[in-house]
C-alpha positions in Angstrom: -17.3 -17.6 -21.3 -17.3 -17.6 -17.6 -19.7 -14.9 -15.9 -17.5 -12.6 -14.1 -17.6 -12.6 -10.5 -19.0 -9.6 -8.5 -16.5 -8.4 -5.8 -17.1 -5.8 -3.4 -13.9 -4.3 -2.0 -13.5 -2.6 1.6 -10.3 -0.5 2.3 -9.1 0.4 5.8 -6.6 2.8 4.1 -8.2 4.6 1.0 -7.8 8.2 -0.7 -9.6 11.0 0.6 -9.8 14.7 -0.4 -7.6 15.2 2.9 -5.3 12.5 2.0 -5.4 11.9 -1.9 -2.5 8.9 -1.7 -3.5 6.9 1.2 -3.8 2.9 0.1 -2.9 3.6 -3.5 -1.0 0.2 -3.2 -4.7 -1.3 -2.6 -6.0 0.3 -5.6 -3.4 -0.7 -7.6 -4.1 -4.4 -6.9 -7.8 -3.9 -7.6 -6.9 -2.7 -11.0 -4.9 -5.7 -11.8 -7.8 -8.0 -11.0 -10.8 -5.7 -12.2 -10.1 -7.3 -15.9 -11.3 -11.0 -14.4 -14.0 -9.5 -11.9 -16.7 -6.7 -11.5 -15.2 -4.7 -9.1 -16.7 -1.7 -6.8 -15.0 0.0 -3.6 -17.1 1.1 -1.0 -15.8 3.4 1.5 -17.1 6.0 4.2 -15.6 8.6 6.0 -16.5 11.7 8.2 -16.0 14.9 6.1 -15.8 18.3 8.0 -16.9 20.3 5.0 -20.2 18.4 4.6 -23.4 20.6 5.1 -25.9 17.6 4.8 -25.8 14.4 6.9 -24.3 12.2 4.4 -22.9 12.5 0.4 -22.4 9.7 -2.1 -19.5 10.2 -4.7 -18.8 7.9 -7.4 -15.4 7.8 -8.7 -15.1 6.3 -11.8 -11.6 4.3 -12.3 -13.2 3.1 -15.9 -12.6 -0.5 -14.8 -14.2 -0.6 -11.2 -15.9 2.1 -9.5 -15.0 3.6 -6.0 -18.4 4.6 -3.8 -17.1 7.4 -1.2 -20.0 8.0 1.4 -19.1 11.4 3.1 -20.4 11.7 6.4 -21.2 14.7 8.7 -19.1 14.4 12.0 -20.7 14.6 15.5 -20.5 18.1 17.0 -21.2 16.8 20.4 -19.1 18.7 22.8 -17.6 15.9 24.7 -14.8 14.5 22.3 -15.1 10.7 23.7 -18.5 10.6 23.0 -18.3 12.3 19.6 -15.7 9.6 18.5 -18.4 7.1 19.5 -21.0 8.5 17.6 -18.6 9.1 14.5 -17.9 5.3 14.6 -21.5 4.7 14.8 -22.3 7.1 11.6 -19.7 5.5 9.7 -20.9 1.8 10.5 -24.5 3.0 9.5 -22.8 4.4 6.3 -21.4 1.3 5.4 -24.6 -0.5 5.6 -26.5 2.0 3.4 -23.8 2.0 1.2 -24.0 -2.1 0.8 -28.1 -1.5 -0.2 -26.5 1.4 -2.8 -24.3 -1.5 -4.5 -27.0 -3.9 -4.5 -29.3 -1.2 -6.1 -26.9 0.4 -8.6 -24.5 -2.6 -9.4 -24.8 -6.1 -8.1 -25.3 -8.4 -5.3 -21.8 -9.1 -4.1 -20.5 -13.0 -4.3 -17.4 -11.9 -2.1 -16.1 -9.2 0.2 -12.6 -8.4 -0.7 -11.4 -6.4 2.6 -7.8 -4.8 2.5 -6.2 -4.4 5.6 -7.7 -5.5 8.8 -8.8 -2.5 10.9 -10.9 -0.4 11.2 -13.2 -1.3 8.2 -12.7 -5.4 9.1 -15.5 -4.5 11.8 -18.0 -4.2 9.2 -16.8 -7.1 7.2 -17.1 -9.5 10.1 -20.6 -8.1 11.0 -21.8 -8.7 7.5 -20.2 -12.3 8.0 -22.0 -12.8 11.2 -25.4 -11.6 10.1 -25.6 -12.5 6.2 -22.8 -15.0 6.0 -21.1 -12.7 3.1 -17.9 -14.4 2.8 -14.9 -12.4 2.8 -10.9 -12.7 2.1 -8.3 -10.2 3.7 -5.3 -8.5 1.9 -2.8 -7.5 4.4 -0.2 -4.7 4.1 0.0 -3.6 7.7 3.5 -3.5 9.4 1.8 -3.4 13.0 2.5 -7.3 12.5 6.3 -6.8 12.4 8.6 -7.1 15.5 10.2 -3.8 14.6 6.6 -2.1 14.9 4.6 -4.4 17.4 4.5 -1.4 20.0 1.2 -0.2 18.2 -0.3 -3.8 19.1 -2.7 -3.4 22.0 -4.4 -6.2 23.6 -7.6 -4.9 22.6 -6.2 -4.2 18.8 -5.0 -7.8 18.9 -8.5 -9.4 20.0 -10.1 -7.3 17.2 -7.7 -8.5 14.5 -7.9 -12.1 15.6 -11.6 -12.0 15.5 -11.6 -10.5 12.1 -8.7 -12.3 10.2 -9.5 -15.8 11.4 -13.1 -15.6 10.2 -11.4 -14.5 6.5 -11.9 -17.5 4.0 -8.3 -16.8 3.1 -5.6 -14.0 4.1 -3.2 -12.7 1.4 -0.3 -11.0 3.1 2.3 -9.2 0.6 5.3 -10.8 2.0 6.1 -14.1 3.4 7.6 -12.4 6.9 4.2 -10.9 7.2 2.6 -14.4 6.9 4.7 -15.5 9.4 4.2 -12.8 11.6 0.6 -12.9 11.5 0.5 -16.6 12.3 2.8 -15.8 15.6 -0.3 -13.6 16.7 -2.3 -16.6 16.8 -3.9 -15.9 13.2 -4.8 -19.2 11.7 -6.8 -18.7 8.5 -5.7 -20.3 5.4 -2.7 -17.9 4.0 -2.0 -17.4 0.1 1.3 -15.0 0.0 0.3 -12.4 -3.0 2.9 -9.3 -3.3 2.2 -5.7 -4.4 1.5 -4.8 -8.1 3.8 -2.5 -10.0 2.5 -0.9 -13.5 5.2 -2.4 -15.7 3.8 -0.6 -18.9 4.5 3.0 -17.3 7.5 1.9 -15.2 9.9 0.9 -17.8 13.5 0.0 -18.1 14.1 3.3 -20.3 17.8 4.3 -20.9 19.1 7.3 -18.7 19.3 10.5 -20.7 23.0 11.9 -20.5 23.7 13.8 -17.2 26.7 15.2 -15.3 25.5 14.3 -12.2 24.8 10.8 -10.7 21.5 10.6 -9.7 20.2 9.0 -6.4 16.3 8.7 -6.1 14.2 8.6 -2.8 10.4 8.4 -2.9 8.3 8.2 0.3 6.0 9.8 2.7 8.9 11.0 4.7 7.6 9.8 7.8 10.7 9.8 10.0 9.3 6.9 12.1 9.0 4.7 9.3 11.2 5.9 6.4 14.3 7.4 8.6 14.5 10.2 6.0 16.7 12.2 8.6 19.1 9.3 8.5 19.5 9.8 4.9 20.1 13.3 5.2 22.8 12.6 7.5 24.5 10.4 5.5 24.2 12.9 2.3 25.9 15.5 4.4 28.7 13.2 5.4 29.0 12.2 1.5 29.1 15.9 0.2 32.1 16.3 2.4 34.0 14.1 0.2 32.4 14.0 -3.2 30.4 16.2 -5.5 29.4 14.2 -8.2 25.7 13.4 -7.3 22.3 14.8 -6.3 19.6 13.1 -4.4 16.2 13.7 -6.0 13.4 13.4 -3.0 9.5 12.9 -4.2 7.3 12.8 -1.7 3.9 13.2 -0.7 3.6 15.6 1.9 5.7 18.9 2.9 8.4 18.5 5.3 9.6 22.0 6.3 12.1 20.5 8.7 13.7 18.5 6.2 13.8 21.2 3.8 15.1 23.8 6.8 17.7 20.7 7.6 19.1 21.3 3.8 19.4 25.0 4.0 21.1 24.9 7.5 23.8 22.5 6.0 24.3 24.0 2.6 22.8 20.8 1.0 20.9 22.8 -1.6 23.4 21.4 -4.4 23.0 17.7 -3.4 19.3 17.7 -2.2 16.3 18.5 -4.1 12.6 18.1 -3.1 10.2 17.5 -6.2 7.1 17.3 -4.0 4.1 14.9 -5.1 4.0 13.9 -8.4 1.4 11.8 -10.8 2.3 8.4 -11.6 3.8 9.1 -15.1 6.2 11.8 -13.7 7.6 9.4 -10.7 8.2 6.7 -13.5 10.1 9.3 -15.2 12.2 10.3 -12.2 13.1 6.3 -11.9 13.9 6.6 -15.5 16.7 9.3 -15.2 18.1 7.9 -11.6 20.9 5.6 -11.4 19.8 3.8 -8.2 17.1 3.8 -5.5 17.8 4.4 -1.5 15.7 3.3 1.0 16.4 3.8 4.6 12.8 2.2 6.3 12.9 1.1 10.0 10.1 -1.4 8.8 8.5 -2.3 5.5 6.0 -5.2 5.1 7.4 -5.1 1.5 8.0 -1.7 -0.3 5.9 -0.6 -3.7 8.9 1.7 -4.3 11.4 -0.9 -4.7 9.2 -2.8 -7.1 8.8 0.2 -9.1 12.7 0.5 -9.1 13.1 -2.9 -10.5 10.6 -2.4 -13.0 12.7 0.4 -14.5 15.9 -1.7 -14.0 17.3 0.2 -11.4 19.1 -1.4 -8.4 18.3 -0.4 -5.0 19.9 0.2 -1.5 17.7 -0.9 1.1 17.2 -2.2 4.6 17.0 -5.9 6.1 13.2 -5.2 7.5 10.1 -6.8 6.8 9.6 -8.5 3.4 12.7 -6.5 2.0 15.1 -9.4 1.9 12.8 -11.4 0.0 13.2 -9.2 -3.1 16.5 -7.7 -2.8 19.7 -9.4 -3.5 23.0 -9.0 -5.1 21.8 -8.7 -8.4 19.5 -6.3 -7.7 21.1 -4.1 -5.2 22.4 -3.7 -1.4 21.1 -4.7 1.6 22.1 -3.1 4.9 21.0 -3.2 8.6 18.2 -0.6 9.6 19.6 2.5 11.2 23.1 1.8 10.4 24.0 5.0 8.4 28.0 3.8 8.4 26.7 1.3 6.3 24.4 3.3 4.2 27.2 5.9 3.5 29.7 2.9 2.6 26.7 1.6 0.3 25.9 4.7 -1.5 29.8 5.4 -2.2 30.1 1.9 -3.5 26.8 2.3 -5.7 27.9 5.7 -7.4 30.9 4.0 -8.5 29.4 0.6 -9.4 25.9 1.2 -10.5 26.3 0.3 -14.3 27.8 -3.2 -12.9 24.1 -4.3 -12.3 22.0 -5.8 -15.2 19.2 -3.5 -15.8 17.4 -6.1 -18.0 17.4 -8.9 -15.6 16.4 -6.4 -12.8 13.3 -5.7 -15.0 12.5 -8.9 -16.0 12.3 -10.0 -12.4 9.8 -7.3 -11.6 7.7 -8.2 -15.0 7.5 -12.1 -13.9 6.8 -11.5 -10.4 4.7 -8.2 -9.9 3.3 -7.2 -12.9 -0.7 -6.5 -13.0 -1.0 -9.5 -15.2 0.7 -11.8 -12.8 -0.9 -10.5 -9.6 -4.4 -10.1 -11.3 -4.3 -13.9 -11.8 -3.2 -14.7 -8.6 -6.1 -12.7 -6.9 -8.7 -14.1 -9.3 -7.3 -17.5 -8.5 -8.2 -17.0 -5.0 -11.8 -15.9 -5.9 -12.3 -19.1 -7.9 -10.8 -21.4 -4.9 -13.1 -19.2 -2.2 -16.1 -19.2 -4.4 -16.2 -22.7 -5.2 -16.3 -23.7 -1.7 -19.2 -21.3 -1.2 -22.3 -22.1 1.1 -24.9 -23.6 -1.5 -27.3 -21.4 0.5 -25.3 -18.2 0.0 -27.5 -16.3 -2.5 -30.6 -16.7 -0.7 -29.0 -15.4 2.7 -27.5 -12.4 0.6 -31.1 -11.5 -0.4 -31.8 -10.9 3.3 -29.8 -8.2 3.4 -32.1 -5.9 1.4 -35.0 -7.4 3.3 -34.2 -6.1 6.7 
């Protein structure tokens, strides 16, 4: 039996007490590969609740550990200086965390960086100082044309430096790969999509229900998800028919949208369910007839994969990696921000969702996005990268703990 590889994961987006769902798609990818590798996540963040300088918390996910280093933020009165001091404290915490991992778990064979910034600066530093190699999984929509206003010259410079020193880059879609290459990123690429738990998200039959059920799940960030556009379409639709309801599962409260529903008497058409656990979310898919996404940009869309795993068709926008996974067998593609197209598509789907083959939709998800499939793909990258590892690597690694 082959010895398991020791993989240390660094996440730029990760769950914290203030943001418990951040980066959950990163955790799902780690979970998929953990049966084949010893996995530890290391994260550091400023925590205003902390009384001492630092505190180490270990979260046990059974198949991997997540080490969270809570760091007390600087109280320096000048904000600009405080931000610099906080960055230094976080950087120091990661170095402290690396020694903690070695002492309590293992010497890493490889770093797996998830999203380039901000924590990619730590991965790059460890590569330059200790020759600890890293690969990069990228989800960030900043590379997409619809969101490139956020790409400043300094951000691009940092991204290029970090990404081009990765042993392999794993974008979640082909369009994300192409967009990164257009920004001068030339490291080797291997597209590995997001993962869905096909044992929880399953193709159950709907329970009988009097109203046709549309489902939307997101953060409700209007800049990205354009949920206000969905509400305007629902308002128009409610004037034409009353045989449907939109179920909305969302991570964060959005009083402005709830007010819109009340102001326009849409209480019978739109139901906000708030944040739900994964098993509950799976039940919402099972009770739905189809899923609606109206995003302005997406690198892929985990919710679309979950809908497929439950055998449900989708309406989604032609942005990012979405056209790579949505076709006429699995749903309808429409232009972003086109509310007329969304209205027509929702009307069509309300009358025709039963014509979609649920078994074929689910089979597509199982063959392409299950834990077993994605875990094997990530593990193959580990094997390839570590097969080319510098023969002096173990000796160099031990220098980490002698300095």
